[in-house]
C-alpha positions in Angstrom: 35.1 -72.4 28.2 33.5 -72.7 31.6 30.8 -70.2 32.4 30.9 -69.2 36.0 28.4 -67.3 38.1 30.7 -64.3 38.0 30.9 -64.2 34.2 27.1 -64.5 33.9 26.8 -61.5 36.3 29.3 -59.5 34.2 27.3 -60.2 31.0 24.1 -59.2 32.7 25.6 -56.0 34.0 27.0 -55.2 30.5 23.6 -55.8 29.0 21.8 -53.5 31.5 24.4 -50.8 31.1 24.0 -51.0 27.3 20.2 -50.7 27.6 20.5 -47.6 29.9 23.1 -45.9 27.6 21.0 -46.7 24.6 17.9 -45.2 26.2 19.9 -42.1 27.3 21.2 -41.7 23.7 17.6 -41.9 22.3 16.4 -39.4 24.9 19.2 -37.0 24.1 18.5 -37.2 20.4 14.8 -36.6 21.0 15.6 -33.5 23.2 18.0 -32.2 20.6 15.5 -32.7 17.7 12.9 -30.9 19.7 15.1 -27.9 20.6 17.1 -27.6 17.4 16.0 -27.9 13.7 18.3 -28.8 10.9 17.1 -29.0 7.4 18.8 -29.7 4.1 17.4 -29.2 0.7 18.9 -31.8 -1.6 16.6 -31.2 -4.5 18.1 -30.0 -7.8 18.1 -26.2 -7.9 17.0 -26.0 -4.2 13.4 -26.1 -5.2 12.1 -26.4 -1.6 14.0 -23.4 -0.3 13.1 -19.7 -0.5 15.1 -17.5 -2.8 17.3 -14.7 -1.3 14.9 -12.1 -2.6 12.0 -13.6 -0.6 14.1 -13.9 2.6 15.2 -10.3 2.3 11.6 -9.1 1.9 10.5 -11.1 5.0 13.3 -9.4 7.0 11.8 -6.0 6.1 8.3 -6.8 7.3 7.7 -5.4 10.7 4.8 -7.0 12.5 2.7 -10.1 12.2 1.2 -11.4 8.9 -2.1 -13.4 8.9 -2.8 -15.8 6.1 -6.2 -17.3 5.7 -6.4 -20.3 3.3 -9.8 -21.2 1.8 -9.4 -24.9 1.0 -11.5 -28.0 1.4 -10.5 -30.7 3.9 -7.4 -32.7 3.3 -9.6 -35.8 2.6 -11.2 -34.0 -0.3 -8.4 -31.8 -1.7 -4.6 -31.9 -1.5 -4.5 -28.1 -1.4 -4.1 -27.8 2.4 -0.9 -29.9 2.5 0.6 -28.0 -0.4 -0.3 -24.6 1.3 1.2 -25.8 4.7 4.4 -26.7 2.9 4.7 -23.3 1.2 3.9 -21.3 4.3 6.3 -23.3 6.4 9.2 -22.0 4.3 8.1 -18.5 5.1 7.5 -19.2 8.8 11.1 -20.5 9.0 12.3 -16.9 8.4 9.4 -15.1 9.9 7.8 -17.1 12.8 4.9 -14.6 13.3 3.2 -15.5 10.1 -0.1 -17.0 11.2 -1.9 -19.6 9.0 -5.6 -20.4 9.4 -7.7 -22.7 7.2 -11.4 -22.1 6.3 -13.5 -24.8 4.6 -15.6 -23.1 1.9 -18.2 -25.8 2.2 -18.8 -25.3 6.0 -18.4 -21.5 5.9 -19.9 -20.4 2.6 -20.9 -16.9 3.9 -17.4 -15.9 4.8 -16.2 -17.4 1.5 -18.6 -15.2 -0.4 -17.8 -12.1 1.7 -14.1 -12.5 1.0 -14.7 -12.9 -2.7 -13.1 -16.3 -2.9 -13.2 -18.0 -6.3 -10.8 -20.9 -6.2 -10.1 -23.8 -3.9 -6.7 -23.1 -2.2 -7.0 -19.3 -2.5 -5.2 -17.3 0.1 -6.1 -14.0 1.8 -3.0 -12.3 3.1 -3.5 -9.6 5.8 -1.0 -7.0 7.0 -1.6 -3.8 8.9 -5.3 -3.7 7.9 -4.7 -4.3 4.2 -5.4 -7.5 2.2 -4.2 -9.2 -0.9 -5.6 -12.3 -2.6 -3.3 -15.1 -3.9 -5.2 -17.5 -6.1 -2.4 -19.8 -7.1 0.0 -20.0 -4.1 3.7 -20.3 -4.9 6.8 -18.3 -4.0 6.3 -15.9 -6.9 2.7 -15.0 -6.2 3.0 -15.0 -2.4 6.2 -12.9 -2.2 4.8 -10.3 -4.6 1.6 -10.1 -2.6 3.7 -9.4 0.5 5.6 -6.8 -1.4 2.5 -4.9 -2.4 1.2 -5.0 1.2 4.6 -3.7 2.4 4.3 -0.6 0.2 3.8 2.4 2.4 2.5 4.9 -0.2 -1.1 5.2 -1.4 -2.1 5.7 -5.0 -4.6 8.5 -5.6 -7.2 7.8 -8.3 -9.0 10.9 -9.3 -12.4 10.8 -11.1 -13.5 13.7 -13.2 -17.0 14.9 -12.3 -19.6 17.4 -13.4 -20.9 15.6 -16.5 -23.0 12.8 -15.0 -20.0 10.4 -14.7 -20.1 7.3 -12.5 -19.5 8.1 -8.8 -16.7 6.2 -7.0 -18.6 6.8 -3.8 -22.1 6.0 -5.0 -24.4 3.1 -4.2 -26.6 3.2 -7.3 -26.3 0.3 -9.8 -24.5 2.4 -12.3 -21.9 3.8 -9.8 -18.5 2.4 -8.8 -18.9 2.4 -5.0 -18.3 -1.3 -4.4 -15.2 -1.3 -6.7 -13.7 1.7 -4.9 -14.4 0.1 -1.5 -12.6 -3.1 -2.4 -9.5 -1.3 -3.7 -9.2 1.0 -0.7 -8.0 -2.0 1.3 -5.2 -2.4 -1.3 -3.6 1.0 -1.0 -5.8 3.1 -3.3 -7.4 6.4 -2.4 -10.3 7.8 -4.5 -11.2 11.5 -5.0 -13.0 13.6 -7.5 -12.3 16.8 -9.4 -14.6 19.2 -11.1 -12.4 20.8 -13.8 -14.7 23.8 -14.1 -14.3 24.6 -10.4 -10.6 23.6 -9.9 -9.3 24.4 -13.3 -6.4 21.9 -12.6 -5.8 18.2 -12.0 -4.3 17.5 -8.6 -0.5 17.0 -8.6 -0.7 13.8 -6.6 -2.9 12.1 -9.2 -1.7 8.6 -10.0 -4.5 7.8 -12.4 -7.1 10.1 -13.9 -10.5 8.4 -14.7 -13.1 9.5 -17.1 -16.0 7.3 -16.3 -18.8 7.5 -18.8 -19.9 11.2 -19.0 -23.6 11.9 -19.9 -23.2 15.5 -21.1 -20.5 17.2 -23.1 -17.2 18.4 -21.8 -16.3 22.0 -22.4 -13.3 22.7 -24.7 -11.3 24.1 -21.8 -11.8 20.9 -19.7 -10.5 18.8 -22.6 -7.5 21.0 -22.9 -6.7 20.5 -19.1 -6.9 16.7 -19.7 -4.6 17.0 -22.8 -2.2 19.1 -20.8 -2.2 16.4 -18.1 -1.4 13.8 -20.7 1.3 15.9 -22.3 3.0 16.1 -18.9 3.1 12.3 -18.6 -0.1 11.6 -16.6 -1.8 8.2 -16.6 -5.4 7.9 -17.8 -8.3 5.4 -17.7 -11.0 6.4 -20.2 -14.3 4.4 -19.7 -16.3 5.1 -22.9 -19.8 4.0 -23.6 -21.4 3.3 -27.0 -22.6 6.5 -28.6 -21.3 10.1 -28.8 -18.0 11.1 -27.4 -19.5 13.8 -25.3 -17.1 16.5 -26.3 -14.1 14.3 -26.0 -13.3 14.0 -29.7 -10.2 16.1 -29.3 -9.0 13.7 -26.7 -9.6 10.7 -28.9 -7.7 12.5 -31.7 -4.8 13.3 -29.3 -4.6 9.6 -28.3 -5.0 8.3 -31.8 -8.1 6.2 -31.0 -11.6 5.9 -32.2 -14.7 3.8 -31.5 -16.7 1.6 -33.8 -20.3 2.6 -34.5 -23.0 0.6 -32.7 -22.8 -1.9 -29.9 -21.0 -5.3 -29.7 -23.1 -8.4 -30.0 -21.5 -11.6 -28.9 -23.3 -15.0 -29.5 -20.9 -16.8 -27.1 -22.9 -15.2 -24.2 -25.4 -18.0 -24.7 -22.9 -20.3 -23.2 -23.6 -18.6 -19.9 -27.4 -18.5 -20.6 -27.3 -14.8 -21.1 -30.2 -13.9 -23.4 -29.3 -10.2 -23.6 -27.5 -9.6 -27.0 -25.8 -6.5 -25.7 -23.4 -8.5 -23.5 -19.9 -9.4 -24.7 -17.5 -12.0 -23.2 -13.7 -12.1 -23.2 -12.3 -15.6 -22.5 -8.7 -15.4 -23.9 -6.1 -12.8 -23.1 -2.8 -11.9 -24.7 0.6 -11.7 -23.0 0.5 -8.4 -21.1 1.1 -7.3 -17.5 -2.7 -6.6 -17.0 -3.7 -10.1 -18.0 -0.7 -12.0 -16.5 -1.9 -15.3 -15.0 -5.5 -14.1 -15.6 -7.8 -17.0 -16.5 -11.3 -15.7 -15.6 -14.1 -14.8 -18.0 -14.9 -11.1 -18.1 -18.4 -9.8 -19.0 -18.9 -6.4 -20.7 -22.5 -5.1 -20.9 -23.3 -2.7 -23.8 -19.7 -2.3 -25.0 -18.3 -0.5 -28.0 -15.4 -1.6 -30.1 -12.3 0.5 -29.9 -9.5 0.9 -32.5 -6.3 2.9 -32.9 -4.1 4.5 -35.5 -0.8 2.8 -36.2 1.0 6.1 -36.2 -0.4 7.5 -33.0 3.0 7.5 -31.2 2.0 4.9 -28.6 2.8 1.3 -28.2 -0.7 -0.3 -28.1 -1.9 -3.7 -27.0 -5.4 -4.9 -27.5 -5.7 -6.7 -24.1 -9.4 -7.3 -24.2 -10.8 -8.8 -27.5 -14.1 -10.5 -28.3 -14.5 -13.8 -30.0 -14.5 -14.4 -33.8 -18.3 -14.6 -34.1 -19.0 -11.2 -32.5 -19.8 -8.0 -34.4 -20.7 -4.4 -33.7 -24.4 -4.0 -34.4 -25.3 -0.6 -35.9 -29.0 -1.2 -35.9 -31.4 -1.5 -32.9 -31.1 -4.5 -30.6 -34.6 -5.6 -31.0 -36.1 -8.9 -32.0 -33.8 -11.3 -33.9 -30.4 -9.6 -34.1 -28.3 -10.8 -37.0 -25.0 -9.7 -38.6 -25.6 -7.6 -41.8 -22.6 -7.5 -44.1 -21.8 -4.0 -45.2 -23.7 -2.4 -42.3 -22.3 -4.0 -39.2 -18.6 -4.3 -38.2 -17.3 -7.9 -38.0 -15.3 -9.2 -35.1 -13.2 -9.9 -33.3 -13.3 -6.4 -31.8 -11.1 -4.8 -29.1 -12.9 -3.6 -26.0 -9.7 -2.5 -24.2 -6.5 -0.9 -25.3 -3.4 -0.6 -23.2 -1.1 2.2 -24.4 2.4 3.2 -23.4 5.0 5.7 -24.4 8.0 7.4 -22.9 6.8 10.2 -20.7 8.1 13.7 -21.1 11.0 14.7 -18.8 8.6 17.0 -16.9 6.3 14.1 -16.0 5.5 13.8 -12.3 7.1 10.9 -10.5 5.2 7.7 -10.1 2.9 7.5 -7.1 4.3 4.2 -6.1 7.4 4.6 -3.7 10.8 3.5 -5.0 11.4 1.4 -1.8 8.7 -1.1 -2.7 11.2 -3.8 -3.6 14.0 -5.3 -1.5 17.3 -3.6 -1.6 19.0 -6.5 -3.2 16.4 -6.9 -5.9 17.4 -5.3 -9.3 15.1 -2.3 -9.7 14.7 0.0 -12.7 15.7 3.6 -12.2 13.1 6.3 -12.7 14.5 7.1 -16.1 14.0 3.5 -17.1 10.6 2.7 -15.6 8.8 5.5 -13.9 9.1 7.6 -17.1 6.7 5.3 -18.9 3.3 6.9 -19.4 0.3 4.6 -19.4 -3.2 4.9 -20.8 -6.1 2.4 -20.9 -9.0 3.2 -23.3 -12.1 1.0 -22.7 -15.2 0.6 -24.8 -17.2 -0.1 -21.7 -17.5 1.1 -18.1 -20.4 -1.0 -16.9 -18.3 -4.0 -16.1 -17.0 -2.5 -12.8 -20.3 -0.9 -11.7 -22.1 -2.1 -8.6 -24.5 -4.0 -10.8 -21.9 -6.1 -12.7 -18.8 -6.1 -10.5 -19.4 -9.5 -9.0 -19.7 -11.2 -12.4 -16.9 -13.7 -13.2 -13.5 -11.9 -13.2 -14.7 -8.3 -13.6 -13.4 -7.2 -10.1 -10.0 -8.7 -10.7 -9.8 -7.2 -14.2 -10.6 -3.7 -12.9 -8.0 -4.0 -10.2 -5.4 -5.3 -12.6 -6.0 -2.3 -14.9 -5.6 0.2 -12.0 -2.5 -1.6 -10.7 -0.9 -1.4 -14.1 -1.8 2.2 -14.7 -0.4 3.2 -11.3 2.9 1.3 -12.0 2.2 -1.3 -9.4 3.3 -4.2 -11.7 7.0 -4.1 -10.5 7.3 -7.6 -9.2 10.2 -9.3 -7.5 11.8 -11.7 -10.0 11.7 -15.1 -8.4 13.5 -17.6 -10.7 11.5 -20.7 -11.7 13.5 -23.5 -10.2 12.2 -26.6 -12.0 13.9 -30.0 -11.9 16.7 -30.2 -14.5 16.1 -32.1 -17.6 17.5 -35.6 -17.0 16.5 -37.1 -20.3 19.2 -39.4 -21.7 19.9 -38.6 -25.3 22.0 -41.2 -27.2 23.3 -41.5 -30.7 22.5 -44.4 -32.9 25.9 -45.9 -32.0 25.1 -45.6 -28.3 21.7 -47.3 -28.8 23.5 -50.1 -30.7 26.0 -50.7 -27.9 23.2 -50.8 -25.3 21.2 -53.2 -27.3 24.3 -55.5 -27.9 25.1 -55.4 -24.1 21.7 -56.1 -22.7 20.2 -58.3 -25.4 23.2 -60.4 -26.3 26.3 -60.0 -24.1 24.6 -60.0 -20.7 22.2 -63.0 -21.4 25.1 -65.0 -22.9 27.3 -64.3 -19.8 24.6 -65.4 -17.4 24.0 -68.5 -19.5 27.8 -69.4 -19.5 28.0 -68.7 -15.8 25.1 -71.0 -15.0 26.4 -73.8 -17.2 29.8 -73.6 -15.6 28.4 -73.8 -12.1 26.3 -76.8 -13.0 29.2 -78.6 -14.6 31.4 -78.1 -11.5 28.7 -79.4 -9.1 28.2 -82.4 -11.3 31.9 -83.4 -11.2 31.9 -83.4 -7.4 
């Protein structure tokens, strides 16, 4: 074939046209990819896609959401990349979610001020309220957003007039810091003097008895019992010693307190030389302690117990270690367990009690619209009718003096959340990779062994010898 000048020109023109068209196609694809986004989740069970419950919740949030992630730099910790991946799924459905990162090492003051405990912890802000997410995933983040979306406030009422701890006080024995932290999370705090008011406010979500120093009058105790009989929720923070006129209340609840004060030798692990401190390091399965892994410290605590026939479903959600005991003698000098005098551990410091509330019980303070419309939600008869009481053998752990120790703040918040029925979470299914383990019978294993250990090697050998013989004959 003779190549002429004309044919060479045609080939050259075709080449340039192809290059131009190819570049135009690349540019068009780049423009389309920048303007439009197409994603496909090919993972088993769609593990990288938000559930419909989360998407519906995001559609109900009116206004921007700010998320601050406290995580070390990517060179040090993989937390930042993991957080970006999680938040990106939410931003796809709600673009006005803002994500900022703070390095705890370069900004330790802000980290302390925000109460950050873990690398990768999130602070979610919405309309002036905040929630902490310590282990970011769809379950924890969606439920934090749900709590922030709740419009109603829960009124926690403290009984006063007997030297109780003050929710607005700044003294070491008061609860001012605890109350200030929880106001950002939708709680309101007020007080009631039962001698003056002669009634407990109707909007009370939780009534708190916080370590009285003088005796209650019988009429005051009757008002509290009437409140409980009507289905009210109660937090009783008792201290070692006398019941301060509350013995009828203890009888009504079917609880009692051990003599003396808890001594816990495990406190030496934290170099605490005071024998009156008790530690709790393990927690049972209960909504208050769900996903809770921090140590909690209880100064000068009393053990609490309950009658089996008290009419309540009781969970000992705070229990000391095996080596602890309730010391009935003075905590002076060398403190040792004396069999027959002291009460051996483990001892319960906290009881969570539930029962079906009477039909006349007031409705739960938490609004019924707190969950998305498409999320299965219990009816008031099924859920809001449950009455809840927490009896503690210590109230010091959430005071201004001890609130910042280990997980005390979180434990106190969890207790009030549960008492005010704020544990109704959106059920996000756990979408793990399916089990792809191949299970074979003995016959199957025998066939595989015969195939790969005998048949296949022999076939390869025969093929190789055959090819060699054919080439040799040529």
